[in-house]
C-alpha positions as CSV (number, residue, x, y, z in Angstrom):
1,M,-54.5,84.3,-117.9
2,R,-53.2,87.7,-116.9
3,L,-54.9,90.7,-118.4
4,A,-54.0,94.4,-118.4
5,L,-56.6,97.2,-118.6
6,G,-56.3,100.9,-119.3
7,I,-58.7,102.9,-117.3
8,R,-59.8,106.5,-117.4
9,Y,-61.7,108.1,-114.7
10,N,-62.9,111.4,-113.0
11,G,-61.9,111.2,-109.4
12,Q,-64.2,113.9,-108.0
13,A,-66.8,111.4,-106.5
14,Y,-64.3,108.9,-105.1
15,E,-62.0,108.5,-102.0
16,G,-59.0,107.8,-104.2
17,W,-58.0,104.6,-106.1
18,Q,-57.3,102.1,-103.2
19,S,-60.2,100.0,-101.8
20,Q,-61.8,101.3,-98.6
21,R,-64.5,100.0,-96.3
22,S,-66.9,102.6,-97.6
23,G,-66.7,101.1,-101.1
24,R,-66.4,104.7,-102.7
25,T,-63.1,104.2,-104.5
26,V,-62.3,103.6,-108.1
27,Q,-60.8,100.1,-107.2
28,D,-64.0,99.1,-105.5
29,K,-66.1,100.1,-108.5
30,L,-63.8,98.5,-111.0
31,E,-63.7,95.2,-109.1
32,A,-67.4,95.1,-108.6
33,A,-68.0,95.5,-112.3
34,L,-65.3,92.9,-113.3
35,A,-67.0,90.5,-110.8
36,K,-70.3,91.0,-112.5
37,F,-68.9,90.6,-116.0
38,A,-66.8,87.5,-115.1
39,A,-69.2,86.1,-112.6
40,Q,-66.4,85.5,-110.2
41,P,-64.4,87.7,-107.8
42,I,-61.5,89.6,-109.3
43,G,-58.7,91.5,-107.5
44,T,-56.7,94.2,-109.4
45,L,-53.4,95.8,-108.9
46,C,-52.8,99.3,-110.2
47,A,-49.7,101.1,-111.6
48,G,-50.2,104.3,-109.4
49,R,-52.5,104.9,-106.6
50,T,-54.4,108.2,-106.9
51,D,-55.7,110.3,-104.0
52,A,-59.2,111.5,-103.4
53,G,-60.4,113.9,-106.2
54,V,-57.5,113.0,-108.6
55,H,-58.2,111.9,-112.1
56,A,-56.7,109.5,-114.4
57,L,-56.3,109.5,-118.2
58,M,-54.6,106.1,-118.3
59,Q,-54.5,104.1,-115.0
60,V,-53.2,100.7,-115.9
61,V,-54.2,97.6,-113.8
62,H,-53.6,93.9,-114.1
63,F,-55.3,90.8,-112.8
64,D,-55.3,87.0,-113.2
65,T,-58.5,85.1,-114.2
66,T,-59.5,81.7,-115.6
67,V,-62.3,83.3,-117.6
68,E,-61.6,83.4,-121.3
69,R,-63.1,86.2,-123.2
70,E,-62.0,88.4,-126.0
71,P,-60.2,91.7,-125.1
72,F,-63.0,93.7,-126.7
73,S,-65.5,91.8,-124.6
74,W,-63.7,92.6,-121.4
75,M,-63.7,96.3,-122.3
76,R,-67.3,96.5,-123.3
77,G,-68.7,94.0,-120.8
78,T,-66.9,95.7,-117.9
79,N,-68.0,99.2,-118.9
80,R,-71.6,98.0,-118.9
81,F,-71.4,97.7,-115.1
82,L,-69.2,100.8,-114.4
83,P,-70.5,104.2,-113.3
84,D,-70.3,106.9,-116.1
85,D,-67.3,108.6,-114.7
86,I,-65.1,105.5,-115.0
87,A,-64.4,103.6,-118.3
88,V,-62.1,100.9,-119.5
89,Q,-60.2,102.2,-122.6
90,W,-58.6,99.0,-123.7
91,A,-57.9,95.4,-122.5
92,Q,-54.8,93.3,-123.5
93,P,-53.6,89.9,-122.5
94,V,-50.0,90.1,-121.2
95,P,-47.5,87.5,-120.0
96,D,-47.5,86.2,-116.4
97,E,-44.2,88.2,-115.8
98,F,-45.8,91.5,-116.5
99,H,-46.6,93.6,-113.4
100,C,-48.4,96.9,-113.9
101,R,-46.4,98.6,-111.2
102,A,-43.1,96.8,-111.2
103,S,-42.8,96.6,-115.0
104,A,-43.3,100.5,-115.4
105,L,-40.2,102.3,-116.7
106,A,-41.7,105.8,-116.0
107,R,-44.9,107.6,-114.8
108,R,-46.4,110.8,-115.8
109,Y,-48.7,113.4,-114.2
110,L,-50.4,116.5,-115.5
111,Y,-51.6,119.4,-113.5
112,V,-54.1,121.7,-115.2
113,L,-54.3,125.2,-113.6
114,S,-56.8,127.9,-114.4
115,Q,-55.4,131.5,-114.1
116,S,-58.3,133.8,-113.7
117,P,-59.7,136.5,-111.3
118,V,-62.7,134.3,-110.9
119,R,-62.8,130.7,-109.4
120,P,-63.7,127.8,-111.6
121,S,-67.3,126.9,-112.0
122,L,-68.1,124.6,-115.0
123,D,-64.6,123.0,-114.5
124,S,-64.8,122.9,-110.7
125,G,-62.9,119.9,-109.4
126,R,-61.2,119.4,-112.9
127,V,-58.7,122.3,-112.7
128,G,-56.7,124.0,-110.0
129,W,-56.9,127.8,-109.7
130,S,-54.8,130.9,-109.3
131,M,-56.4,134.2,-109.1
132,H,-53.0,135.9,-109.6
133,P,-51.1,136.2,-112.8
134,L,-48.1,133.7,-113.2
135,D,-44.6,134.2,-114.6
136,G,-44.0,131.2,-116.9
137,D,-40.3,132.0,-117.4
138,A,-39.8,132.1,-113.5
139,M,-41.6,128.7,-113.1
140,R,-39.7,127.1,-116.0
141,A,-36.4,128.3,-114.3
142,A,-37.4,126.8,-111.2
143,A,-38.5,123.5,-112.7
144,A,-35.2,123.1,-114.4
145,L,-33.4,123.1,-111.1
146,L,-35.7,120.1,-110.0
147,V,-34.9,117.9,-113.0
148,G,-32.6,115.0,-112.1
149,K,-32.1,112.4,-109.4
150,H,-32.6,114.0,-106.1
151,D,-33.8,113.4,-102.5
152,F,-37.3,114.9,-102.6
153,S,-38.0,114.7,-98.9
154,S,-39.1,118.3,-98.8
155,F,-42.0,117.3,-101.2
156,R,-43.0,114.2,-99.4
157,A,-46.1,113.7,-97.4
158,S,-45.8,112.5,-93.9
159,A,-47.8,109.5,-94.6
160,C,-45.6,108.3,-97.6
161,Q,-44.7,104.7,-97.5
162,A,-42.0,104.9,-100.1
163,R,-38.8,103.1,-99.2
164,S,-36.6,105.9,-100.4
165,P,-37.2,109.6,-101.0
166,V,-34.8,109.6,-104.0
167,K,-36.5,109.8,-107.4
168,D,-35.4,110.6,-110.9
169,L,-37.5,113.5,-112.1
170,R,-36.8,113.3,-115.8
171,R,-39.0,116.1,-117.2
172,I,-41.1,119.0,-116.3
173,E,-43.0,120.9,-119.1
174,I,-44.8,124.0,-118.4
175,T,-47.1,125.4,-121.2
176,R,-49.4,128.3,-121.3
177,V,-52.7,128.0,-123.2
178,G,-54.4,131.3,-123.9
179,S,-53.5,134.9,-123.2
180,G,-54.4,137.8,-120.9
181,D,-55.5,137.4,-117.3
182,R,-57.6,134.3,-118.2
183,C,-55.7,131.3,-119.3
184,R,-54.8,127.8,-118.5
185,W,-51.3,126.4,-117.5
186,H,-50.3,122.8,-118.1
187,F,-47.6,121.3,-115.8
188,E,-46.5,117.9,-117.1
189,F,-44.2,115.8,-114.9
190,E,-42.4,112.5,-115.8
191,A,-40.2,110.5,-113.4
192,D,-39.3,106.9,-112.5
193,A,-41.8,107.1,-109.7
194,F,-43.3,109.8,-107.5
195,L,-43.7,110.1,-103.7
196,H,-47.1,110.6,-102.0
197,H,-48.3,114.2,-102.7
198,M,-45.1,114.9,-104.5
199,I,-46.7,116.6,-107.5
200,R,-49.1,118.8,-105.4
201,N,-46.2,119.9,-103.1
202,L,-44.1,120.7,-106.1
203,M,-47.1,122.7,-107.5
204,G,-47.3,124.7,-104.3
205,C,-43.8,125.7,-104.7
206,L,-44.0,126.4,-108.4
207,V,-47.1,128.5,-108.2
208,R,-45.5,130.6,-105.2
209,I,-42.5,131.4,-107.6
210,G,-44.9,132.1,-110.4
211,R,-46.7,134.7,-108.3
212,G,-43.4,136.3,-107.6
213,D,-43.4,135.5,-103.8
214,E,-40.1,133.6,-104.2
215,R,-37.2,133.7,-106.7
216,P,-36.6,130.6,-108.9
217,E,-33.4,129.7,-107.0
218,W,-35.5,129.3,-103.7
219,I,-36.4,125.9,-105.1
220,T,-33.0,124.6,-104.6
221,E,-33.0,125.8,-101.0
222,V,-36.2,123.9,-100.4
223,L,-34.8,120.7,-102.3
224,E,-31.6,120.7,-100.1
225,A,-33.4,121.3,-96.9
226,R,-35.1,117.9,-97.2
227,S,-37.9,119.1,-94.9
228,R,-41.6,119.7,-95.6
229,K,-41.5,122.6,-93.2
230,V,-39.5,124.9,-95.6
231,A,-41.8,124.1,-98.6
232,A,-45.1,125.6,-99.7
233,P,-48.5,124.1,-98.6
234,T,-49.8,121.2,-100.5
235,F,-51.7,122.4,-103.5
236,S,-55.2,121.4,-104.3
237,A,-55.9,118.0,-105.8
238,N,-58.2,119.6,-108.3
239,G,-56.6,119.6,-111.7
240,L,-54.2,116.7,-111.0
241,Y,-54.3,113.9,-113.7
242,F,-52.4,110.6,-113.8
243,L,-51.3,110.4,-117.3
244,G,-50.2,106.8,-116.8
245,P,-47.2,104.6,-116.7
246,L,-44.9,103.8,-119.7
247,Y,-43.6,100.3,-120.4
248,D,-41.2,98.6,-122.7
249,A,-42.6,97.7,-126.2
250,K,-42.0,94.0,-125.5
251,W,-45.2,93.8,-123.5
252,G,-47.3,94.6,-126.5
253,L,-49.4,97.3,-125.0
254,P,-51.1,100.1,-126.7
255,A,-48.9,102.9,-128.0
256,E,-50.0,105.4,-125.3
257,A,-48.6,103.0,-122.7
258,T,-45.3,102.4,-124.4
259,L,-42.1,104.3,-123.6
260,Q,-41.2,106.4,-126.6
261,A,-38.6,109.1,-127.2
262,G,-39.7,112.2,-125.4
263,G,-42.7,110.5,-123.9
264,A,-46.0,109.7,-125.4
265,P,-48.0,112.6,-126.7
266,Y,-50.6,114.3,-124.5
267,D,-53.9,115.2,-126.1
268,G,-55.6,117.1,-123.1
269,P,-58.0,116.2,-120.4
270,P,-61.4,114.6,-121.5
């Protein structure tokens, strides 16, 4: 039997998603919890690996098992053995042809940025920070120039293992929450796939434009250069959330994981 899980986690305490010798990753914690519940080793695959400090509102994983339990039991039973900052949101049997990564039609990320003269305290690690006021119109104008199928080499980490730097960036929405010199900005990205550090490198450039250090058209120069050397430094992992993959409705997954017109609604970080 193949099972898919929707996972939500706060990434602050972990060295990213992918298993490491240290055992301090989300995958390590999840597989340990699954093994305790199922009384047998279980290996998982995920829809999108996240780096150290990055959070997920809907990471999707799948695994094969001979253990037969009700979906509700998989959710409750696995959560019993997980740390408080990781929780299974749903469990769903899927056909053997389903693959959490290869079957995804799109992926979405959110960056939450605090604009304030004072650094974050209670939200430390959960939001990025800009002490300078940002120009939303300038950032939106730059974002519009990024939408479409492009070679995103200028926004690709040197350690990126993707076969091609060409990705279809389908949507960037930038929303301001609040007013005055203390507010929050939400940057939502949707694409067929993302390169390693792509969102954080895009954020570095968008914030530079928002501060007025560069004009919006500069983003086109960065894009066309196809070189990390011309782009802004990689922005902090704080504030980055994997909103999750989107799938065809034929797989029967929950609505928040199903591709819909305009994308599934976003209800804010936990």
